[in-house]
Backbone as a ProteinNet text record, in pm:
[ID]
protein_1_A
[PRIMARY]
MTQATSPLRIRKRHRFNSRMTRIVLLISFFFLFGRFVYSAVGAWYHYQDKVQAQQSSLTIETTSQR
[TERTIARY]
82.2	0	86.9	190.9	276.1	353.8	383.7	454.3	365.1	236.2	144	125.7	131.1	110.6	239.3	354.2	478.7	504.9	475	497.1	406.9	288.5	200.5	258.7	316.1	378.2	496.2	574	689.4	640.5	535.4	482.6	430	358	306.9	420.5	519.2	632.1	706	720.6	787.7	707.5	577.3	491.7	504.4	509.4	524.4	659.5	765.2	898.1	905.2	840.9	839.6	765.2	655.3	579.2	659.5	723.4	804.2	921.5	981.2	1091.6	1045.3	930.2	876.5	846.6	792.1	761.2	888.4	989.3	1116.6	1181.5	1177.7	1236	1158.9	1028	948.6	979.4	989.5	1024.3	1164.3	1257.5	1393.2	1394.7	1313	1305	1251.5	1150.1	1096.3	1200.9	1277.7	1385.1	1489.2	1527.3	1627.3	1575.7	1452	1393.3	1381.7	1343	1332.3	1466.6	1569	1703	1749.8	1714.9	1751.7	1683.3	1555.4	1482.3	1539.8	1567.2	1623	1757.9	1844.5	1976.3	1966	1870.7	1853.9	1807.3	1715.3	1668.3	1782.6	1858.5	1972.7	2077.3	2102.5	2200.3	2151.1	2022	1966.3	1982.5	1949.8	1965.8	2112.7	2200.1	2343.4	2390.1	2342.7	2379.4	2328.2	2205.6	2149.1	2227.2	2266.6	2347.3	2482.5	2541.1	2670.4	2660.2	2556.4	2536.3	2511.9	2432.8	2402.7	2528.9	2613.3	2737.5	2831.6	2836.1	2920	2869.1	2738.9	2682.7	2708	2696.3	2720.3	2868.2	2957.4	3100	3135.7	3071.1	3095	3043.3	2932.7	2878.3	2970.3	3023.8	3116.6	3245.5	3298.2	3419.4	3396.2	3281.8	3251.4	3239.3	3175.9	3160.7	3292.4	3378.1	3505.4	3603.8	3591.9	3682.2	3651	3532.3	3495.2	3549
-118.9	0	125.6	129.3	248	263.4	152.2	162.3	222.6	201	254.5	405	454.2	597.5	678	616.5	692.9	754.1	685.4	753.2	875.4	874.5	990	1109.7	1085.4	1193.8	1252.8	1168.1	1216.1	1299.1	1253.7	1326.7	1463.7	1473	1601.2	1694.1	1642	1724.7	1776.1	1691.5	1734.2	1845	1832.2	1932.7	2065.5	2060.2	2181.5	2247.4	2168	2223.4	2285.5	2223.9	2278.6	2411.9	2419.9	2544.4	2654.8	2623.1	2723	2769	2676.2	2712.1	2809	2783	2873.7	3010.9	3016.2	3144.3	3223.4	3156.3	3223.7	3272.8	3191.2	3234.1	3351.1	3351.8	3462.4	3592	3584.4	3703	3751.8	3660.1	3697.9	3764.6	3712.9	3774.2	3916.2	3938.8	4073.9	4169.3	4123.4	4207.9	4237.5	4136.7	4156	4251.5	4233.9	4321.4	4464.6	4479.3	4612.6	4682.7	4608.7	4668.7	4707.7	4627.2	4660	4788.8	4801.3	4922.5	5043.6	5029.1	5139.2	5183.6	5088.3	5125.2	5182.3	5133.3	5186.4	5331.6	5363.4	5501.5	5590.8	5543.1	5620.5	5643.1	5541.7	5555.6	5655.4	5654.9	5749.4	5893.6	5917.2	6053.3	6094.9	6002.7	6033.2	6067.7	5992.7	6019.3	6156.2	6188.1	6317.7	6432.8	6418.4	6520.7	6537.3	6425.2	6431	6502.6	6472.8	6538.4	6687.5	6721.2	6862	6936.7	6872.2	6936	6958	6862.3	6879.1	6993.2	7002.4	7109.6	7246.3	7256.3	7385.6	7422.8	7323.3	7355.8	7396.9	7336.4	7378.6	7520	7554.7	7689.8	7790.4	7759.3	7849.7	7867.1	7757.2	7765.4	7846.3	7830.2	7903.2	8053.4	8091.3	8234.5	8296	8219.3	8274.3	8290.4	8214.2	8224.5	8347.7	8399.8	8515.6	8641
0	0	0	77.8	81.3	-48.2	-114.7	-242.2	-350.6	-340.9	-441.8	-426.1	-304.2	-283.8	-299	-284.8	-291.9	-430.1	-542.2	-670.8	-689.6	-632.1	-642.2	-567.4	-454	-377.4	-453.4	-514.5	-590.5	-709.2	-774.2	-889	-847.2	-737.3	-690.3	-650.8	-584.7	-544.5	-667.6	-768.4	-891.6	-959.7	-962.8	-1024.1	-949.2	-818.2	-736.9	-763.9	-769.2	-795.5	-934	-1030.3	-1165.2	-1168	-1097.2	-1093.2	-1024.7	-914.2	-843.9	-930.3	-1003.1	-1091.2	-1198.6	-1256	-1357.9	-1300.1	-1179.9	-1116.6	-1089.8	-1035.7	-1006.2	-1135.1	-1240.1	-1367.2	-1427.3	-1413.6	-1465.1	-1390.9	-1259.1	-1180	-1216.8	-1233.2	-1272.2	-1409.2	-1500.3	-1632.8	-1623.6	-1540.2	-1525.4	-1468.5	-1370	-1316.5	-1423.9	-1500	-1604.5	-1711.7	-1754	-1855.1	-1802.9	-1676.2	-1616.8	-1610	-1573.3	-1569.2	-1708.2	-1808.8	-1945.9	-1990.9	-1963.5	-2001.9	-1929.2	-1800.1	-1720.9	-1776.9	-1810.4	-1862.3	-2003.5	-2083.4	-2218.2	-2213.1	-2123	-2109.1	-2060.2	-1962.9	-1913.4	-2020.8	-2102.5	-2211	-2315.3	-2343.6	-2440.9	-2392.6	-2265.3	-2212.2	-2209	-2176	-2176.1	-2317.2	-2415.1	-2554.4	-2598.3	-2561.3	-2599	-2534.9	-2409	-2342.1	-2410.6	-2452.2	-2518	-2652.9	-2729.6	-2858.7	-2838.3	-2740	-2713.8	-2669.8	-2588.6	-2545.2	-2664.3	-2755.5	-2874.5	-2961.6	-2977.3	-3059.8	-2997.5	-2866.4	-2801.8	-2807.4	-2796.4	-2806.1	-2949.2	-3048	-3186.4	-3209.4	-3150.5	-3164.6	-3100	-2985	-2915.5	-2996.1	-3052	-3131.2	-3258.3	-3320.9	-3444.4	-3417.1	-3308.8	-3278.3	-3232.3	-3167.4	-3122.1	-3235.7	-3342.5	-3455	-3540.6	-3535.7	-3619.2	-3563.8
[MASK]
++++++++++++++++++++++++++++++++++++++++++++++++++++++++++++++++++

């Protein structure tokens, strides 16, 4: 009798572990995706500041040469 019920317990435990693994991986994916979006936005603003600084330095150099 105990041998008949033991495979069922193993199967349920395996199903639970699989579900928890999927949940943990999904949460990890959301954190990874969020960090990617955050860094992409920060990189875009940094790039825009750099372009703007170059344009202003070119304007200053052009006016000083005249």
